[in-house]
N, C-alpha and C positions, 0 to 999 in steps of 0.2 A: 555751515559752509554756504556762503552766498555765491550764486552762480547765475550766469546769463542763460536765458531760455534756449538760445541757439546752441551754445556749448553743451547744455544738458541734453538737448535733442540728439545732437551728433553722437554723444556718448551712449545714449540709449539705443540708437540704431546699430552702433558697433556691437553692443552686447547682444542685440537681437540677431545680428548676423552670426555671432558665435552660436547662439541657440539653434538657428536655422541650419547651420552647417552640421551641428551635432545630430539634429533630427534627420537630415538628409542621409547622413552616414548610417544611421540606424534603420531608416525606412527602406532604403533600397536593399533588398535581401541578397545574400551571397549563398552559393550552394553549401549545404551542410554535408557532413560525412564524406567530404572530398578528400580521400586519402592521398598522401604524397605518392609520387610515382613509384618509389622504391617498395611501397607496401601494396601497390595495386595489382601486381602480377601474382596470381596465386595458382593453385592446382585446379584445373577444370573439373567440373562434376562428371561423374560417370553416368551412363545410361540408367534410367530407372530400373531398380532391381525387380526381376520377375517374381511373382508370388510362388510360394512353395519352396521346399528344400531341394538342394541338389542342382539348381539351375542358376546361373549367373552370367552377366554380360562381360565380355572382355574388352569392350570399347570404352576406354577411360581417357583417351587423349583428344586433343582438339582435332577436328577433321582436317584433312589435307586441303591446300589451297585449290580454288576453282579456276583461278586465272594466274598466268605466269607474269604478265606485265599489266599495269594499270596506268592509264593516262587520264588525269582529271583536268578538264578545260573549264575553268570558272570564268564566265563572262560577267563582269560586274554590272549590276542593274539590268540584267536580261529579264524582261517581262515575258509572261507566258504567251501573250499574243504576238510577240516578236518572232516566235517559232511556230506556234499553232494557228496563228491568224493569217490575215491577208499579206502582211509584211513578210512573214516567213516564206510563203509560197513565191513571193515576188523576188525577195532579196537573198533567200537561203535555199536555193533549189536542191542542192545535194542533201542537205539535212532533211528537208521536207520529204525527199524521196525515201530516205532511210526510215523516217517515221511512218510513211504510208505503206512501204513494201519491203523494207529491209529487216535484218535481224536486230530489232531494236525494241526495247520496252520504254514506253513514254509515260511520264507522270507529270502532274502539276504538284510541285512541292510547296507546302504552305510554311512560310517563315513567321515566327512569332515576333511581335514588337519587342525591342526596338529594331527596326529594319535598317541598321547601319552595319558597315563591313565587319568590324572586329568581332562583335557578338555573333554574327552569322557564321564566321569562320570557326569560332568556338563550337557553335551548334553542329556544324558539319563534321568536325573532327572528334568531338567528345560525345555527341548525341544528347547533351544536356541542354537545358534552357538557361541561357546567360541572364544575369540580372540587368535591370534597367540602368544601373550605374555605369554599365559598360559604354553608354553613350559618351560619357566624359572620358573614360579610359581609352576610348577609340582614338583620341588625339595622340596618345602616347602609350601604345600597347605594351604592357609588361609581359614577361615570360609566363607561359601557361604552365602551371605546376600540377594541375589535376591530371588524372589518367586520360589518355587520348590516343587516337589511332596512329598519329605520327610517332609518338614515343614507343608504342607497342611494335610498330614496324621496324624502327631502328634497333630496339632490343632484340628482335628476332633476326637481325642481320640483313634486313632489306636495305637496299641502296636507293636513296630518294634524291631526286633532282628537282629544283624549284626555280622558276623564272616568273617575275611579276611583282605584284604589290608587296612592298617590304613589310607590311603588317605580319605576314607569315614568318619572316625572318626574326621579328621581335618576339612573336609568340612561341616560336620553336627554334631558339638559338642552338647552333651546333648539331642540328638534326639532319642537315642536308649535306650530301657529299659534294654538291655543286649548286651554286645559286647566283642569281643576279636580281637585285631588288630595284623597284622603281617606286617613287613616292606616290601615294594615293591622294594627296591633298592638293596638288597643283593642278586644279581643274581646267586651267586654260589650255593645257596640252592634251590633245586627243589623238595625236599621230605618233610622235616619237615614243610615247609611253607604251604603245603596243608594238612598234617596230623593235624596241629594245628586247621584247620577249620573242618575237618571231625570228629575229636574226640568229637565234641559237638552234632553231628547229632542225634545219638540214643536217647539222653536225650530230645532234643528239639522237635523231631517229636512225642514223646509220650504226650507232654504237649498241653494244650489248651489255654494257657495264652498269645497268640500272634496272630497278624493279618497279619503281613508282616515279612518274613524271607529273608534276603539277604546274599548270600554266594559269596565271591569273591576269586577265586582260581588263584594263581600266578605261579604255577609250570611250566605250559606249556610255559609261557612267558620267564621264566628263562632258560628253556632248549633251546629256540630259540636264546636267547642272547649268550648262551655258545657254542652251536654246530650247530644251524641252523634248518630249518624246515624238512630237510631230515635225521635228526639224528635218530639212532636206539632207542633213549630214548623217541621219540615222541609217538610211538605206545603204549608202556605200559602206558604212562601218559593218553592218550585218553581212553584206556581201563579202567583205574582207574576212570576217569570222568564218563564213561558210567555206571559203577556199582553204583556210587553215585547217578546219575540221576534215575536209576532203583529203588534204595532204597527210594528216596524221592517220586517218582511217586506212587509206591506201597503203601506207608504209607498214602499219600493223598487220594488215592482211597478207602482205607480201612475205612476211617473216614467220607466219604461223606454221608453215609446212616444216620448218626446222625444229619446232617445239611440239611436245606432246600436249601442252595446255594452251588454250586460246588466250587472247589478250582482251582487255576490257577498256572501252573508251567511254568516259563519263562526261556529259555536257550539262552544265547547271549554271544557275545564277545565285549570288548570295542574297539578293533582294531584288525587288522590282523597281518601278519608277512611277511616281505620281504624274498626274496630268500637267503639273508645272515643272516636271523634270527632276524633282527632289525625291527624298526618301527619308525614312525614320518613323513614319506613322503606321497606321493599321488599315489603310484603305486596301481594297482588293488588288489594285494595280501595284501596290508596294509589297504585299505579302505573297502573291502568287508568282512563282518562278518555274520555268521548265526544268525537268530532270530527265535526261535521256541516258539510257544504259545500252551501249551498242557493242555487240560481240558475236562472233561466228558461232558461239555455243548456244545462242538463242535461235529459235525457229523464226523464219521469216513471217512477216505479218500478212495474213490472208483475209479476204473478205472485205466488207465495207469498213471504212475508217471509223473508229470509235472515239468518243470523248476520252481524253487521258484521265486516268484515275487520280483522285486527290489524295495525296499522302502528306506526311509531315517531313519537314526538312531534316529533322533529327533521325529519321529512319535510315539515312544514307550511312551513318557511322556504323550501325550494327550490320548492315548489308555488306559494306566494304570489309569489315573485320572478318566475317565468314568467308567472303570471296578471297581474302588473302591468307586465310588459315591463322588468324590472330584471335586472341581473347577479345570479347566485347568490352568496351570501356565500362568501368564500374558505375559511373554516374550517368550512363546513357539511358534515356527514356524512350528510345526509338524501337520500332519493330522491324524485323527483317522483311524486305520486299519479297513476298512469296514467289512472285513470277520469276525471280532470278534463280531460285533453287527448284523450280517446278520440274525441270527436266532431269533431276537426279532421282536416284532410287528412293523407294518409300522409307527405308531405314535412314538414309542420309537426310531426307527432308525432316523426319521426326527428330533426328539428332540435332539438327540446326535449330529447330523451333524450341526444343527443350533447353538448349544452351541459352537462348534468348529469354525464355521464361524464367529460368533459374536466376539469371542476372537481374531481371526486373524484380523478382520476388525478394531477392537478397537486399536490393536497394530499398524496397518497401519496408522490410523488417528493420533496417537501420534507421528509418525516419518516421515510422508510425508504430507507437506502442501497441495499438490494438490491430495489428496487421492481420491476425488470424480471422478477424471478422470481415475483412475486406472481400467483396465479391470476386475481385480479380484473383486474389490468393486462393480462395476456395475453388474457383474454376481451374486454376493451375494444378492444384493437388488432385482434382478429379481427372484432369487430362494426364497427369503424370502416372496415376494409378492405371488408367487405361493403356498408357504407353507400355507399362510393365507387362500387362497381359499380352499385348501385341508381341513384345520381345520374346515372351515365353513360347508363343505359337511359332514365331520365326525361328528360334533356336531349335525347336523340335522338328523343323523341316516341313511345316505345314504350308502348302502352296495353294490351298483352296480359295474359293471366293470369300470364305470367312475371314481369312487374313487380309485380303484386299479391302473388304468392307470395313473391317475393324480399323485398318490403317486410315481410311478416309474419315472415319468417325473421330479418330484421335487427332488428325490434322485439323478438323473443324473445331474440336474442343480447344486445341492449342491456340489457334488463330483468335478465337473468341476471348480466351484468357489473356492473351497478349494485348489485345485491344483495351480490355478493362484495366489490366495492370498498368499499361502505359498512361492511361488517363489518371489513375489513382496516384501514381508516382509523380506525375507532372505537377500535381497539387501539393506534394509533400517535399519536393527536393530543395525548397528554399524556405527560410523562416525569417521573421522580422527580429531585429535587435531592439526589443521593447524597452530595455533599460536605457539605452542611448536615446531612443525616441522620447521617453518620458522626461529625461533630464532636459533635453532640448526644448520640449513643449513647456515645461515649467519656466525656463528662462524667458522664452518668447512671451508667455502669458504675463509674467511678472513685469516685464518691460512695458507691455501695453497698459497694464493697470497703473503703473507709475506715471506714464504719460497722461492717461485720462485724469488721474487725481491731481496732476500738476497743471492742468489746462487753465483754470481760473487765474492763477498767479503768472503763468507763462505768457498769457495774453494781456497782462496788465500794461499800463502806460510805460513803466520802466523795463518790463520784460526781464526782470530779475527776481529771484526768490531764494529763500533760505532752504537748503536741503538738509533735513535733520539727520546728520550722519553720526555725530558724537554720542548722543543719547542711545540710539539703537545699537550701535556697535559696541557699547560698553554695558549693555543690558544682559540680564541673565538669560532672556529668551534667545538672544543671538548665540550664546555659547551652547545652550541646550540644543538648538537646531543644528549647529555644526556637529556636535557629538552624535546626534541621532542620524543625521545624513551620512556621516562617516561610517557609523555602524552598519547602516543599510548597505553602503557601498561594499564593505568587507563581506557581509553575508552574501550579497548577490554575486560578487566576483569569486568567492571561494566555493560556491555551490558546484556540485559535480557536473550538472548539465548546462551551466552557464557558459556562453561564448559570445562576448560582445565587444564592440570597439572601445567603449568607455572604460572597460576593465583593462584594455591593453595599453592605455596610456600610462605615463609615469604617475606614481602616487602623489608626487608634489603637484602636478597639474590637476589631478582629480580632487585633491583637497582644496586647491584654489577655486575650482568650480563649486564645490560644496560651500565654501565660505561666501562666494558670490551669491549663490541662491539664498543662503541664510541672511546675508546683508540686505538683499532686495526685499525679502519678506518682512524684515524688521522695519525698513524704511517705509514700505507701503503701509504697514500697520500704524507706524508713528504719524505719517501724513494723514491717514484716514482719521486717526484719533484727534489730531489738531483741527481737522475740518469739522468734526462733531462738536468740539469744544467751542469753536467760533464759527458758527454756520453763516453769520451775516457779514463776516469780515471781508470775504472776496468781493462782495457787492460794491465796495468802495472804489474798486478799480474802474477807471473811466472806460476802458475797453470792454469791460464785461457788463457794465451797468447802463449801457446805451439803449434803454427802452426795451420793449418786448421783441421777440423774434419776428423777423419779416418772413414773407412767403419764400424768399430766396434761401433763407437760413433753413427753413423747414424742408425745402427741396434738397438742399445739400445733405442734410442729415438723413432724410429718407432714402436718397440715392445711394449714399455710402453704406447704410445698413442693408438696404435691399440688395445691392450688389454682393456684399459679403455673404448674405444668407443664400443667394442664388447659387453659390459655388458648391452647395451640397447636392446639386442635381447634375448628372452627366450631360444632359442635353443643353443646359445653360452653359456648361464649360465649353462644349463643342461649338456653341453659337454665342460665345461671350461678346463677340463684336456687336451683336444686336443689342445687348444691354447698354453698351457704351454709346452706340448710335442713338438709342432712345433717350439716354440721359442728356447728351449734349443738345439734342433737338428740344427736349423739354426745357433745358437751361436757356436756350435762345428765346423760347416763348416767354419764360419768366423774365428775362432781361428786357424783352419788348414791353412787358407790363411795367417794369421799373422805369423804363425810359418815358413811357406815356405818363406815368405818375409824376416824373421829374419835370417834364417840359409842359405838360398840358393841365395837370391837376394841382399845381402849386400856385401860390400868389405871385403876381408880377414882381412885387417887391422882393420876394425871395430869389427870383431869378436874377435880379439886378445885383444881388450880392455875390453871384458866382459867374464871372465872365469866363467862357471857355473857348470861344470861337477860334482863337489863333494859337492855342497852347501847343507847343511842341513836346516831344518826348522827354527832353531833359531840362527845359527852361520855363517851368510853370511860373515861378516867382517873378522872373524877369518880364514876362508878358503882362502880368498883373500890374507891375510897377509902371510899365510903359503906358497902359491904359489910364492909370491914375494921373499921369503927368499931363495928359491931353485935356483934362477937365477944365482948368482955368483958362482956356484959350478964348479967342474972340468969338463973337456971336455967330458970324458967318461960318467960321470953321467949325464951331460947335454944332451948328445945324447939319453940316455935311457929315461930321463924324457920327452924330446921332442917327442920321438916316442910314449911313453905312453900317453902324452897329446894329440897327434894327434889321437891316437886310441879312447881315451875317447871323444874327440871332434866329431869324426865321428860317434860314436855310439850314442852320445847325440843328434845329428841331427835327426837320424832315430827314436829314442825313443820319442823325442819331436813331430815329425811328426805323429807318430802312436798314441799318447795319445788321440787326439780328436776322432779318430776312435774307440779306446777302450771304450771311454766314450759312444759313440753312440751305441756300442754293448751292454753295460751294461744297457742303457736306454731301448733298445728294449726288453731285457730279462725282465726288470721290468714291462714293459707294459703288457706282457703276464701273469704276476703273478696275477694281480687283475683287473678284468673288473669293470669299474666304470662309472659314468654318468647315463644316463637314457636309451638311445637307445639300448645299447649293454650290459647293466648290467646283463641281464638274460642269456647271453651267457656263456657257461662253460669256465673256465679259469684254469690255472695251479694250482692256489690256491685251487679251489674246488676239483680238482683231488687229491691234497695232503691231504686235510682234510677228505676225505672219509675213512671209517674204513678199507677198503681193502688195503690202501697204508700207514698204520701207520708206518710200518718199514722204508719206504722211507722217510717219514716226519721226523722220528727220526734221521735218518742218516743225512739228510739235516740240521736239527736243530743243531746237534752236530758239523758238519763242520762249520756252520755259527758262532757258539759261539767261536770255535777255531780261526777262521779268525778275529773275533772282537777283541779277545785278542791280536793277532799278530799286527793288525793295530793300536791299541790304546796304547800298553804298551811301545813303544819306548821312549817316553818322560816322562814317569811316574817314580816316585821314586821307590826304591825297595819295600818299604812297600805297596805302592799303587798297584804295579804289583801283589804282593801276594794277596791283597784284591780283585783285579779285577779277578784273576784266580779263587779264591774261590767263588766270587759272581756269575760268569758265570756258575760254576758248580752247584751252588744253583738254578740258573734259570732253568737249565735242570731238576734238581730234582723236582722243583715245577711243571713243565709241566708234568713230569712223575707221580707225585702224583695225579694230577687231571685227568690223563688219556689221555692227548693229545699225548704224546710220550711214548716210553718204553725203559727201559734199556736192554742191550743184554741178561742179565741173567733172565729177567722176563719171566715167562711162559704165563701169561695172565694179563689182566688189571682189575681184579675183585676188587682188594683192592684200590678203588678210594676214595680219601679224598678231602678236600677243599684246601689242601696245605698251610694252614696258617703258620705252623712252617717254612716250606721251604721259603715261601715268606718273612717272617720277618727276616729270616737268611740273605736274599739278601739285605733287607732294611738296616740292620746293616752295611754291607760293602759299600752300596751306601752313607750312611751318613758319614762313616769313610773316604772314598775317598774325598768327598766334604769338610769335615772338614780339611783334610790334605792340600787340595788346598787353602782353606781359610786361613789356618795358614801361608802358603808360601806367599800369597798375603799381609797379615798383616806384615809379616817380611820384605818384599821388600819395603813396603810403610812407615813403622814406624821405623824399626831398621836400615836397609841398603838400598841403592839405587841400588840394583842389578836387572837389567832388566831380566837376565836369571832366577832368582828365581821367579820373577813375571810371566814370561812366563810359567814356570813349574806349578805354582799355578793355572793359568787359564786353562792349559791343564788338570790338575787333576780334576778341577770342571767339565770340559767338559767330561772327562772320567767317572765321577760319573753319569752324566746325560745319557751317552750312556748305562751304566749298568742298569739304571732305565728303559730306553726305551726297552732294551732287555728283562727285566722282564715283562713289560706291553704288549709288542707286542705278538700277537698270533704266534705260532711256524712257520707257513708258511710265516709269514712276516719278519722273522729274516734276510733272504737274502736282504731285503730292507735296513736294517741297515748296512749290510756288504758292499753293493754297495755304500751306502752313504759315508762311511769311505774311501772306495777305490777311489771313484771319487775325494774326497777332497784331498787325498794324491797325485793323479796324477796331478790334477790342480795346487797344490802347487809347486811340484818339477819340473814339465815339462812345465808349462804354465805361471803361475803368476810371479814366481821369475825370470826365464830366460828372459822373455819378458818385465819385469819391468813395468807391468801395474800400473796405479795410483790407489789410494785408492777408488776413485769414481767408476771406472770401475769394480774393484774387488767387491765392495759392491753390485753393481747391479747384477753381476753374481751370487753372493751368494744368493741374493733375488730370482732370477729366479730359481735357482736349489732348493731352499727351497720350493717354490711354487709347483714345479714339484713333489718333494718328498711327499708333502702333498697328492697328488693324487696317487702317486705310492703306498702309504700305503693302498689304497682302499677307501679313503675318496671321497666324492663328495659334491655338494651343496645341498644335501638332508639331513634332520635331521636323516633319517633312517640309514645313514652310520656311525653314531657315535657309537663307541663300548663302551657302558657304563659298560660292565663287567670289563674293565681295572680299573675302579674306586673302585673295591672291592677286588683287589688282596691283600691278607694278612689280610683282615678285617673279623672278625667273626660276626659283626653286622654293621648296617648302621651308619656311622659317616659322617655328611654332608660335613664339610670342606675338610677333606682328600679325600673323594670320588670325589668332584668337581675338586680339584686340580689334582688328578691322571687322571681323565677322560680328563680334558683339556690338560694335558701334553701329554697323549697318542695320542690325536687327532692332536695336533699341534707339534708333535715331529719333523717332517721333517723341517719346518721353524725354530723352536727353535734351533735345533742342527746346522743348517747352520748359524744362527745368532751368536751363541756362537763361532763357528769355525771362523767366520769373526773377532770376537774380539781377538781370539788367534792369528790369522795371522797378524792383524794390530799391535798388541802389539810387534810382532817380527820385524816389519818394521819401528818402530820409530827411529831407528838408521839411516835409509836412509831418512826418511821423518818424522820429529818431529810432524807434524800435521796430520799424517795418521789416528789416531783414531778419531780426530774431523771431518775430512773429511768423514770418514766412518759413523759416527753417523748422520751427517747432511744428507748424501745421503740416508741412510736407512730410516730416517724420511720422506724425500721428496718422495722417490719411493713408500712408503706405503701410503702416504697421497693422491696421485693422484687418484688411483682407488676408494677409499672410498668416496672422494669428488664428483667425477663424478657420482658414483653409487647413492649417496643420491639425487643428482639433477635428475637423470634419473628416480629413483623410485618415486619421488614426481610427476613427470609428468605422470608416468604410473600407478598411484595408483588405477585406475579403469580398469586396464588391466584384461583380462580373467584369466591369470595365476598369478595374483599378490600374491595369498596366497600359491599356490602350487610350484611356481618357484622363484619369486622375493623375497618374505619374508624370506625364509630360507637362501638365499644368503646374505640378509641384516644382519641377525643375525651373520653369519660367519664373515662378514666384521666388524661388531661392535666389536666382540670378538678379531679380529685380531688387531684392533686399540689399545685396552688395552694391548695386548701382545707387540705391538710395543713400547708403552710408557714404559713398564717395561724394554725392551731391551735397549732403549735409555738411561734410567736412569742408567742402569748397565754400559753402555759405558761411561757415564759422570763420574760415580764414579771411574772407572778405570783410566780415564784421568785426573781427578781433582788433585790427589796427585802428579802425574808426572809433571803437569804444575807448581805446587808450588815448586818442587825440581829444575826445570829449572830456575825459578826466583831466587831461593836462590843461 
């Protein structure tokens, strides 16, 4: 079967996307032994049996509730220093007074990554550690089916009222007697989203028809996403929250005289906030949140203020269950906060701790075959035995010091056992789906091997080759592999202890995957066999036999391999931007050497064969023809032309030599704009300086200059209509940023009239769609009506221009220089490096890929989820719409690689006159260069799945790589679509 290399590469990347998706589904673990809720409620354990005959305990039920009413105030993105630091004392005076002198227990609750809302709500209500895949599910939260506090409370007849983030309503449908949800993803709103919660307070606090009230405030989180933790908007929002807490606490105190039991007010955050205002990662600012338990049942704080104790966020579920008289959730890994039950009798304290220990030891037994050897289980059994001895003394009526001392000893034993049990269970509650991971890894690895084996023929002059399908697919090996793999599938899926995603899909799909794996194996073996039979045959291809490797080729190979190998170290992943900065700096130095060799170390006669001075991006051949026409002119004119040509040739040399140095300067400036990574992310950078309120005028000037430069750099190849649309669109971008208060117009006196900028943003969207539509029309015209390559080139450039305008709208104002330097470097490389030096399509493709990766980090991105700017997904939206929000956020995050990939397509489309297979070579190389790191990383992550930093470092990077594979597949399909019609015209 004869196939073009571009189509072949696009198909390979699609298969790789399938393998990566299957691997991701298997890698991100899900909790095991998570019984359905109907099976979760069981008979509580009795007190430990006292030793000896004739003595038994009669306490077999769950203890009575400690509190009548519970109010949970969850303030999204509430960092610990917002309460315990200077901002807390300044903007939350009432809360600070309670912490220092009131009946309050203060803690710093540590949240486990991923620090996004939905997994953290799960952790708070179930006490379990959610899987990392919950980052994706956070966008569309399904109902929570495992045992949880909300379900236990509803089953016990508790009446629950909820107001706030609608994620709770999706997780716990039909659990609330009254609710009002607000969307958590529309980050531009930080006022109404909280007012919609507070407006219910006066009414609900007067009523007595509820037991649990949950309030989830989102305004602080939205402010963080928009302007960061140091924004002047943070203080007023904290003051607003303090007044709300004062109102709730005062109301609860006023009604406690009517009840025998006190009430409990809980103040907490689901996660913190990084220094950039985002969250999702594992920095201290993101994982440390305040946890306040306020009740008249607690003693008032006396003495000097102590540093709050560090606890786990999962501890709240077990504590609340005991406080409400409910069973502890079966999958909870948390410990009871002992200070909450410290005021109770010794028997009650021991009973509470025994219930917690029994639940943890049961969970350990269900998930660890050798649980009896676990230190935590051994400690628990010792404490349980001592507890039985204490009960014997207690039931005998012994009130001596022996009973008190033994009780204290048992308490200490229980607390030590709970600590070890919680740690052991935390490591066992999730398992990898190794079968799905292995199938995905095999597919990804086979695709990479197939691409590598096909490289010589794929980069030949025709960029076409014969894929050996018929002989492998009708061979005995193919059918034997299918049978063996299907047998393995049956054995794995019918085993008693197997539970995996790949076994849950239909048998038809599973057999299809087995056939695919078998076919890929046979094709690889057949291709490898033919290469061994004819080892010298590929050397006949002009593209491959063009002399020995240059220094640039060695650099490209070493850089690609070195980057892939570096992904095995957590430090290199955290600071991956340094790798790409080093590679592009080294590339610029190598290009400088190539330029010196081209202009200064070649013969003058060779230079005369290649006139480059006036070449434009799209008309290389036309310029050459014009210069040849001037040769037979008169002597006087010939002298003038010769002198002018000599001058241009001389200036061209120095401009070409200076171009890599200019690019190096641009990259150095970009590095100082956004600090990224982990080690130096907290350091101040130029971006932070620009976004401070004192420098808004400077930011406004820089944004205006950047938008003007974007227009100048883009408009040259656009049609007149697109130029006008681009100018108006860029003006709309500045108007949008002025409307939301990021920048100001010169005639603005202040920025009090801040809006959401919806009209301005939609105004820009109209021009974005108009420019893209104009480019699409030119593409269709070039492919259907006429075979004009220039029209096609203009169409592609206009689509590229539309995406540049969209990026300008979504980028924050201080990041607009990133877009300017991106366009400037592309222009310099095109006119001063790629065209004059006549690099081949493979080299140009890899350079585009390297610069695209570098600009991903120049934007301020990193391999942490916290660096994703989700506010870009809501530009121009007045409410949360899932698909547009995901698309806009994804484009804003990967704008650097995408713009460089589309620019590569524009450049190669203009090179088809010199090399008809340029686009196919580019597509194949782009697929190959993107396949290498993801394949290597999947293998490395599989081997490092028990690494200490697997969830904080390696897993976020795996998500980024997975998304990059799907983007690569889309880019390769676009390449193929643009090359498909041209190939048909050449054949015609």
